[in-house]
C-alpha positions in Angstrom: 32.1 -1.3 -14.1 29.6 0.5 -12.0 26.5 2.4 -12.7 28.2 5.6 -12.7 30.6 3.9 -15.0 28.2 3.3 -17.0 26.5 6.9 -17.5 29.7 8.6 -18.4 30.0 6.0 -21.4 26.8 7.3 -22.5 27.4 10.5 -22.4 31.0 10.2 -24.1 29.9 8.5 -27.1 26.6 10.9 -27.5 28.5 13.9 -27.7 31.1 12.1 -30.0 28.7 11.3 -32.8 27.2 15.7 -32.3 25.0 15.6 -29.2 24.3 17.2 -25.9 24.7 14.9 -23.4 24.1 15.4 -19.2 23.2 13.6 -16.7 20.4 14.7 -14.7 18.0 14.9 -12.0 18.4 12.6 -8.9 21.8 11.6 -9.1 23.6 15.5 -9.6 21.8 16.6 -6.4 22.8 13.3 -4.6 26.2 14.3 -5.5 26.4 17.7 -4.5 24.6 15.7 -1.4 27.2 13.5 -1.0 25.0 11.0 -1.1 25.7 7.8 -3.4 23.1 8.1 -6.1 20.4 4.8 -6.3 21.1 5.6 -9.5 21.9 7.5 -12.9 19.6 9.5 -15.9 21.5 10.9 -19.1 19.4 13.6 -20.7 20.1 14.3 -24.3 19.0 16.3 -27.2 19.7 12.9 -29.2 16.4 11.3 -30.0 15.3 7.6 -28.9 16.3 6.3 -32.9 20.1 8.0 -32.7 20.6 6.5 -28.8 19.2 3.0 -30.2 21.3 3.5 -33.1 24.5 4.1 -30.9 23.2 1.7 -27.9 22.0 -1.5 -30.0 21.4 -3.6 -26.7 19.2 -0.9 -25.6 15.0 -0.9 -24.1 12.6 1.2 -25.9 10.5 0.8 -22.7 9.8 4.6 -22.4 10.3 6.3 -26.6 7.1 7.4 -26.6 8.4 9.8 -24.0 11.6 9.9 -25.7 13.5 7.3 -22.9 15.1 4.7 -23.2 16.8 2.2 -21.1 20.4 1.7 -22.0 22.3 -1.5 -20.5 25.4 -1.8 -22.8 25.5 -5.3 -22.4 26.9 -8.4 -19.7 30.4 -6.2 -19.4 28.4 -3.8 -17.1 27.5 -6.0 -14.7 24.2 -7.2 -13.7 22.5 -3.9 -12.2 24.0 -1.2 -14.6 22.0 0.5 -16.5 20.5 4.1 -16.9 17.5 5.9 -18.0 18.6 8.1 -21.5 16.5 10.5 -22.2 15.7 13.6 -25.0 15.1 16.9 -24.1 11.6 17.4 -24.1 8.3 19.9 -23.4 4.9 17.5 -22.2 2.3 18.7 -23.1 -1.4 18.4 -21.7 -2.0 15.9 -19.0 -5.5 14.5 -19.1 -4.5 11.2 -16.9 -3.0 13.4 -13.9 0.0 10.8 -14.7 1.5 10.5 -18.2 1.5 13.2 -20.9 -0.8 13.4 -23.4 2.2 14.1 -25.8 5.9 15.5 -25.6 7.7 17.3 -27.9 11.6 17.1 -28.2 13.5 20.0 -28.0 17.9 20.6 -28.8 17.7 22.8 -25.1 18.3 21.5 -21.8 16.8 24.5 -20.5 13.2 23.2 -22.3 13.3 19.8 -20.5 14.3 20.8 -17.3 11.0 23.3 -17.3 8.9 19.9 -16.7 10.7 18.6 -14.1 9.2 18.4 -10.3 11.3 20.2 -8.1 14.3 22.7 -8.3 16.5 20.2 -6.5 15.7 17.2 -9.0 16.3 19.7 -12.2 20.2 20.1 -12.1 22.8 19.0 -14.8 26.5 17.9 -14.6 29.0 17.8 -17.6 30.4 14.6 -17.0 33.3 15.1 -18.3 34.4 19.2 -16.6 32.1 18.1 -13.6 30.3 21.8 -14.0 26.7 22.6 -12.9 23.8 23.5 -15.1 21.7 25.2 -13.2 18.6 27.1 -14.9 16.1 27.2 -12.1 18.2 27.8 -8.5 18.5 24.0 -8.1 22.2 24.4 -6.3 20.5 27.3 -4.3 17.8 25.7 -2.3 19.8 22.6 -1.7 22.6 25.2 0.4 18.7 26.9 2.1 17.2 23.6 2.1 13.9 24.0 0.0 11.8 21.6 -2.0 10.5 24.0 -4.1 8.2 23.4 -7.4 9.5 24.8 -10.5 7.7 27.2 -12.1 4.1 27.1 -10.6 3.6 24.8 -8.1 -0.1 23.3 -8.7 0.3 23.3 -12.6 3.4 20.7 -11.4 1.1 18.6 -9.4 -2.5 18.8 -11.5 -0.1 16.6 -14.1 1.3 14.4 -11.8 -0.4 14.3 -8.5 2.0 12.0 -6.8 4.1 14.6 -6.6 2.7 16.5 -3.6 3.5 12.7 -1.6 7.0 12.7 -3.8 7.3 16.2 -2.1 6.7 15.0 1.7 9.3 12.4 1.4 12.0 14.5 0.0 11.5 17.2 2.4 11.7 14.0 5.1 14.8 12.3 3.7 16.5 15.8 3.7 15.3 17.4 6.7 14.2 20.6 4.0 10.9 22.9 4.3 8.4 22.4 1.5 8.8 26.4 -0.2 5.0 28.6 1.1 4.2 28.2 -2.2 5.0 24.6 -3.1 3.2 23.9 0.4 0.0 26.3 -0.1 -0.3 23.7 -3.3 -0.2 20.9 -2.1 -2.6 21.8 0.4 -4.8 23.1 -1.9 -4.6 19.8 -4.5 -5.0 16.8 -1.4 -8.0 15.4 -1.7 -7.0 15.3 -5.4 -4.5 12.7 -4.2 -6.9 10.2 -4.9 -6.4 10.0 -8.6 -3.3 8.2 -8.4 -3.3 4.9 -8.4 -2.9 2.8 -5.3 0.3 1.1 -6.5 2.4 4.7 -7.1 0.9 5.2 -3.7 2.4 2.7 -1.7 5.5 2.7 -3.0 5.4 6.5 -2.2 4.1 6.3 1.1 6.7 2.7 1.8 9.5 5.2 1.0 8.5 8.3 3.3 8.5 5.1 5.8 11.9 3.5 5.5 14.0 6.3 3.8 15.5 7.3 7.5 12.7 9.6 7.9 9.8 8.4 8.8 8.3 10.5 12.1 8.9 13.7 10.0 7.1 12.5 6.6 4.5 11.1 8.8 4.0 15.0 10.4 4.3 16.7 7.0 1.9 14.4 5.5 -0.5 15.6 8.1 0.3 19.1 8.2 -0.4 19.3 4.1 -4.0 17.0 4.6 -2.3 14.4 2.5 -2.6 12.0 5.9 -6.4 12.4 6.2 -6.7 12.1 2.3 -4.6 8.6 2.2 -5.0 7.6 6.0 -7.9 8.7 7.5 -7.4 5.9 9.9 -3.7 6.5 11.1 -4.8 10.5 11.0 -8.1 9.5 13.5 -5.4 8.4 16.4 -4.6 12.2 17.0 -6.2 13.4 20.9 -7.2 10.1 21.2 -6.2 9.6 25.3 -4.1 6.7 26.7 -4.0 5.2 30.2 -0.6 7.7 31.6 0.4 4.6 33.6 1.1 2.5 30.7 2.2 5.5 28.2 3.5 8.2 30.0 4.3 9.9 26.6 1.0 10.8 25.4 -1.9 9.9 22.6 -2.0 7.8 20.3 -0.6 10.2 17.5 2.6 11.0 19.9 3.6 7.4 20.6 3.5 6.5 17.1 5.6 8.8 16.0 7.8 8.6 18.7 8.1 4.7 17.4 8.8 5.8 14.0 11.4 8.1 14.8 13.3 5.0 16.6 12.5 2.6 13.7 15.6 0.7 12.5 17.8 1.5 9.1 17.7 -0.6 6.9 14.0 -1.4 7.7 11.6 -3.5 5.9 8.3 -2.4 4.9 6.5 -5.2 6.3 7.9 -3.6 10.1 7.7 0.1 8.9 3.9 0.0 8.0 3.1 -3.1 11.5 4.8 0.7 13.8 2.8 2.5 12.3 -0.5 0.7 12.4 0.0 -1.2 15.5 -2.7 0.7 17.3 -4.8 1.7 14.0 -7.6 0.2 16.5 -7.7 1.8 19.1 -10.0 5.4 18.4 -12.3 2.4 17.3 -11.6 0.9 20.7 -11.3 3.6 22.9 -13.6 3.6 26.9 -13.1 5.9 29.2 -12.6 5.3 33.3 -16.4 3.7 34.0 -15.4 5.4 37.0 -12.7 7.3 39.9 -10.5 3.6 40.3 -10.9 2.8 36.0 -8.7 3.8 34.0 -9.4 4.6 29.8 -9.2 1.1 27.8 -9.2 -0.5 24.8 -10.6 -3.7 24.8 -9.5 -5.8 21.8 -7.7 -3.2 20.0 -4.9 -5.5 18.5 -7.8 -7.5 17.1 -9.8 -4.6 15.0 -6.7 -2.7 14.0 -5.7 -6.2 12.7 -8.8 -6.0 10.0 -8.5 -2.5 10.1 -4.6 -2.8 8.4 -5.8 -5.2 5.8 -8.5 -3.0 4.9 -5.7 -0.8 4.3 -2.9 -3.0 3.0 -6.2 -4.2 0.2 -6.8 -0.7 -0.7 -2.7 0.5 -1.4 -2.7 -3.3 -3.4 -0.4 -5.0 -1.1 0.3 -8.5 -2.2 -0.6 -10.9 -0.3 2.4 -12.5 1.8 3.0 -8.9 2.8 -0.7 -7.8 3.8 -0.7 -11.0 6.0 2.9 -10.3 7.5 1.5 -6.4 9.0 -1.7 -7.9 9.8 0.0 -10.5 12.1 1.9 -7.7 12.9 -0.8 -5.4 14.2 -3.2 -8.6 15.3 -0.5 -10.1 17.6 1.6 -7.4 19.5 -0.2 -7.6 22.4 0.9 -10.8 23.3 4.2 -9.4 24.6 2.9 -9.0 27.7 1.8 -12.3 28.5 5.3 -14.1 27.7 5.6 -14.3 31.6 2.6 -16.7 32.6 3.2 -18.8 28.5 3.4 -22.3 28.9 6.9 -24.0 27.2 4.8 -25.1 24.6 2.7 -21.6 24.3 6.2 -19.9 24.3 7.6 -22.1 21.3 4.3 -21.7 19.5 4.7 -17.7 19.6 8.1 -17.7 19.3 7.8 -19.5 15.2 5.2 -16.9 14.0 6.6 -16.0 10.7 9.4 -13.4 11.0 9.2 -13.3 14.4 12.1 -11.0 14.6 10.1 -8.4 13.2 7.0 -8.7 16.0 10.1 -9.0 18.7 11.4 -5.8 17.2 8.2 -4.1 17.2 8.0 -5.0 21.0 10.8 -3.4 21.5 9.7 -0.3 19.9 6.5 -0.6 21.0 8.2 -0.8 24.9 10.7 2.1 24.3 7.7 4.7 22.9 5.9 4.3 26.1 6.6 2.7 29.5 10.6 1.6 28.3 10.2 -1.5 30.7 11.8 -4.0 28.5 11.9 -7.0 30.9 9.2 -9.2 28.8 11.1 -8.3 25.2 14.5 -9.8 27.2 13.2 -12.6 28.8 12.4 -13.6 24.8 15.8 -12.8 23.4 17.3 -15.1 26.3 14.8 -18.0 25.1 15.8 -18.0 21.4 19.5 -17.5 23.1 19.2 -20.7 25.2 16.7 -22.4 23.4 17.8 -25.2 20.4 16.2 -24.2 16.7 15.0 -28.5 17.4 13.0 -27.7 20.2 11.1 -25.0 19.0 9.9 -27.3 16.1 11.0 -30.3 17.4 10.6 -33.1 14.4 6.9 -35.5 14.4 6.8 -38.9 16.2 4.2 -39.9 14.6 2.5 -39.4 11.0 -1.4 -40.5 10.3 0.2 -44.0 8.8 1.0 -44.7 12.5 -2.5 -43.8 13.8 -3.6 -45.9 11.0 -1.6 -48.4 12.2 -2.6 -48.3 15.4 -6.5 -48.9 14.0 -7.4 -44.9 14.2 -9.5 -44.1 10.7 -8.6 -40.8 9.4 -10.2 -37.6 10.1 -10.7 -34.5 12.0 -9.7 -36.8 15.2 -6.3 -36.9 13.4 -5.7 -33.3 13.8 -6.2 -33.4 17.1 -4.0 -36.5 18.4 -1.5 -35.2 16.1 -1.7 -31.5 18.1 -1.6 -33.8 21.2 1.5 -35.1 20.9 3.1 -31.7 19.0 2.0 -30.2 22.9 3.4 -32.8 24.0 7.0 -31.9 22.9 6.4 -28.9 23.3 6.5 -28.4 27.0 9.0 -32.1 27.6 6.7 -34.3 28.3 6.9 -36.7 25.1 10.2 -37.0 23.3 10.2 -40.8 21.6 8.4 -42.2 19.0 7.9 -44.7 21.9 6.7 -42.3 24.3 4.1 -40.9 21.9 2.9 -44.7 21.1 2.4 -44.7 24.7 0.7 -41.6 24.8 -1.7 -41.9 22.2 -2.8 -45.5 22.9 -3.8 -44.8 27.0 -5.5 -40.9 25.8 -7.2 -42.2 22.8 -9.7 -44.6 21.7 -9.8 -46.1 18.4 -13.1 -47.1 18.5 
């Protein structure tokens, strides 16, 4: 059975045992919006101990906050798990993330008051399909509004990450931020750094990959969160570009246009690569030196790659993701040289890890500026027409072969092997015999 069936089963078992039980939160919102929920949560007046007695296979991952994860065994499938939370009030948030203590409640109305936004505080009776709404969440869904429950400043002081989540929900659903909620975010935006880097990274990545990256970035800017979280990106605003290459406008506008065109689905690394590909331009901006000169950004890709690495380290990306994002930024200007590349250079270029992301970033870059896709199309044709074994040819000689020819292990080995590969990639060497002849004629073992 699927996760919805498991959630309904949990509610039924809890009610049979004399407890209240409802589907709650984002899953109810998504059901009303006719979207497929990513997960299902259950709210109940049963204590964590009651839940564990009814579901012995459950996991007490958040029992101190009244939260139990019910998986109900393998019959439900590997992905079927539901979070079951006891009705509660949260008392104090000293760390700006977790309640200092929780007080269990018998009242679902008391429980929803601790939640973040009205659209996420709806209850659904799975038996009758009745919506229980204590906070006006249905009204806000109909009006397209993200509204904090109660006093917005209180909700955001409890958990500062809620400010970024408000932006994400507003962008994803194309909703407006309610005035009081917006004002509270503007007021507390400088305190966003109290949230852990990992939680911020996950929310920002969701903003960039959920299909509304441009609107998300605009809202981050309007609320003051962008300058607090990504000042390097905020500095793109007003940085002019040469109109012959960028008729669309400044670096900020160009980046927004790229984010607007991100494919769906989109990997986080590609999305961050698009966001940061020109992050080096503000630091490298040079105005025209004369009437026939133009704006220049010399080495902005190299500078931007270093900035991208700093940002990735700040948000504690994995090493692999950091390397890929930095590589996307560092290599995005190389596509302009494709028509003049030697066959060996082009083959090495397309051998970059996850080259599909490099190629897609180039397409986005072009479509958000001059619109010329000639180099993109050339690389596409090359990849379609060139057999993989020509791009990554098997090695013709090894170090043992060089030793047999009288060479001693050392730096010369790498030079010889690289020269052989260069010959292979350019089509000059295609057999072991030709490689041996090349080495004997080009290098001395003495």
